[in-house]
C-alpha positions in Angstrom: 0.1 0.0 -0.1 1.4 3.4 -1.0 1.9 6.0 1.8 -1.0 8.6 1.9 -0.1 12.1 2.3 -3.2 13.9 3.9 -1.7 17.2 3.0 -1.6 16.5 -0.8 -5.0 14.9 -0.6 -6.3 18.1 1.1 -4.7 20.3 -1.5 -6.5 18.3 -4.3 -9.9 18.2 -2.9 -10.1 21.9 -1.2 -10.7 23.7 -4.7 -13.4 21.2 -5.5 -15.5 21.2 -2.3 -17.6 24.2 -3.5 -18.6 22.5 -6.8 -19.1 19.1 -5.0 -21.3 20.8 -2.5 -23.4 22.2 -5.3 -23.5 19.0 -6.9 -24.6 17.2 -3.8 -27.2 19.7 -3.1 -28.6 19.3 -6.6 -29.0 15.6 -5.9 -30.2 15.5 -2.2 -32.1 18.9 -2.0 -31.0 19.4 1.6 -28.0 21.4 2.4 -27.3 19.6 5.6 -27.5 16.3 3.9 -25.3 17.6 1.0 -22.6 18.7 3.7 -22.8 15.4 5.3 -22.3 13.5 1.9 -19.4 15.7 0.9 -17.8 15.1 4.4 -18.2 11.3 4.0 -16.8 11.6 0.6 -13.9 13.5 1.9 -13.1 10.7 4.3 -13.7 7.9 1.7 -11.4 9.5 -0.6 -8.7 9.8 2.1 -9.1 6.2 2.7 -9.0 5.3 -0.9 -6.3 8.0 -2.0 -3.7 5.2 -2.8 -6.2 3.8 -5.4 -6.3 6.9 -7.3 -4.6 6.5 -10.8 -2.6 9.6 -11.1 -2.8 9.2 -15.0 -6.5 10.0 -14.7 -8.1 13.4 -13.8 -8.5 13.8 -10.1 -11.7 15.6 -10.4 -13.4 12.8 -12.2 -12.1 10.4 -9.4 -13.2 12.7 -6.5 -16.7 13.1 -8.0 -17.3 9.4 -8.4 -16.8 9.3 -4.7 -19.0 12.2 -4.0 -21.8 10.8 -6.3 -21.5 7.4 -4.6 -21.9 9.0 -1.3 -24.9 10.9 -2.4 -26.7 7.9 -3.6 -25.9 5.9 -0.5 -27.7 8.7 1.6 -30.7 8.9 -1.0 -31.0 5.0 -0.3 -31.0 5.4 3.3 -33.5 8.3 3.0 -35.8 6.1 1.0 -35.7 3.3 3.4 -36.3 5.4 6.5 -39.0 7.5 4.9 -42.6 6.7 6.2 -44.9 5.5 3.2 -47.6 8.0 4.0 -45.1 11.1 3.6 -46.1 12.3 0.1 -44.7 15.2 -1.7 -45.1 18.8 -0.5 -48.3 20.6 -1.6 -48.0 22.1 -5.2 -50.6 24.6 -4.6 -48.0 27.4 -3.8 -45.9 29.2 -6.4 -42.4 27.5 -6.6 -39.1 29.4 -6.0 -36.8 29.2 -9.0 -34.6 26.7 -7.5 -37.7 24.5 -6.8 -38.8 25.0 -10.4 -35.5 23.5 -11.4 -35.7 20.7 -9.1 -39.2 19.9 -10.3 -38.0 20.0 -13.7 -35.1 17.7 -13.0 -37.3 15.3 -11.3 -39.3 14.7 -14.7 -36.1 14.1 -16.6 -34.7 10.4 -16.9 -32.3 9.6 -14.3 -29.4 9.6 -17.0 -30.4 12.9 -18.3 -30.6 14.6 -14.8 -27.4 13.0 -13.5 -25.4 14.2 -16.5 -26.7 17.8 -16.3 -25.9 17.7 -12.5 -22.2 16.6 -13.2 -21.9 19.2 -16.0 -23.5 22.2 -14.3 -23.5 21.7 -10.8 -20.3 19.8 -10.4 -18.5 21.9 -13.2 -17.1 18.6 -14.8 -15.4 18.5 -18.1 -16.6 16.0 -20.9 -13.5 13.7 -19.9 -14.1 14.1 -16.2 -17.9 13.2 -16.6 -16.9 10.1 -18.6 -14.5 9.1 -15.8 -17.1 9.7 -13.1 -19.8 7.6 -14.8 -17.3 5.1 -16.4 -18.7 5.7 -20.0 -16.9 7.0 -23.3 -16.6 10.6 -23.8 -18.7 10.5 -27.0 -21.4 9.1 -25.0 -21.2 12.0 -22.5 -21.5 14.4 -25.5 -24.5 12.7 -26.9 -26.3 12.3 -23.5 -25.5 16.0 -22.7 -27.2 17.2 -26.0 -30.1 15.0 -25.4 -30.4 16.0 -21.9 -30.3 19.7 -22.6 -33.2 19.1 -25.2 -35.2 17.1 -22.7 -34.7 19.7 -20.0 -35.8 22.6 -22.3 -39.1 20.7 -23.1 -39.8 19.9 -19.6 -39.3 23.8 -18.8 -41.4 24.8 -21.8 -44.3 22.5 -20.4 -43.8 23.8 -16.9 -44.2 27.4 -18.3 -47.6 26.7 -19.5 -49.0 25.2 -16.4 
């Protein structure tokens, strides 16, 4: 096992924490949960830093860990949520961020995920490809289709 330098790891993740937090909030909707997920990812990343392949972008590796922590938290949330707890009332006007969340909820999981990584996480095509373990060409085509799908959903929402 390689020696892990916590200072080096800290220098690498520190500039990515804000983007990771924005990405986590976009997935989890709750700031406190997002902060917990990013903290958990930071710990897991430190534990796994020796598995990082330095020939690959660090940001893609780091966001894969953040993504997994967020999805773990969502799974726990689903198991612990009472069945009678339905969605909040739709009778009030939605805030802009709620409108975006509502639009994302209407997208396929593939489309929502790739848009979150690009716009909330600020990842490049190659970093998204690494995070999702898919070819870069697939990233480009999914992003194109996801943008079109989001635009269609937003147009529909505008007419409601």
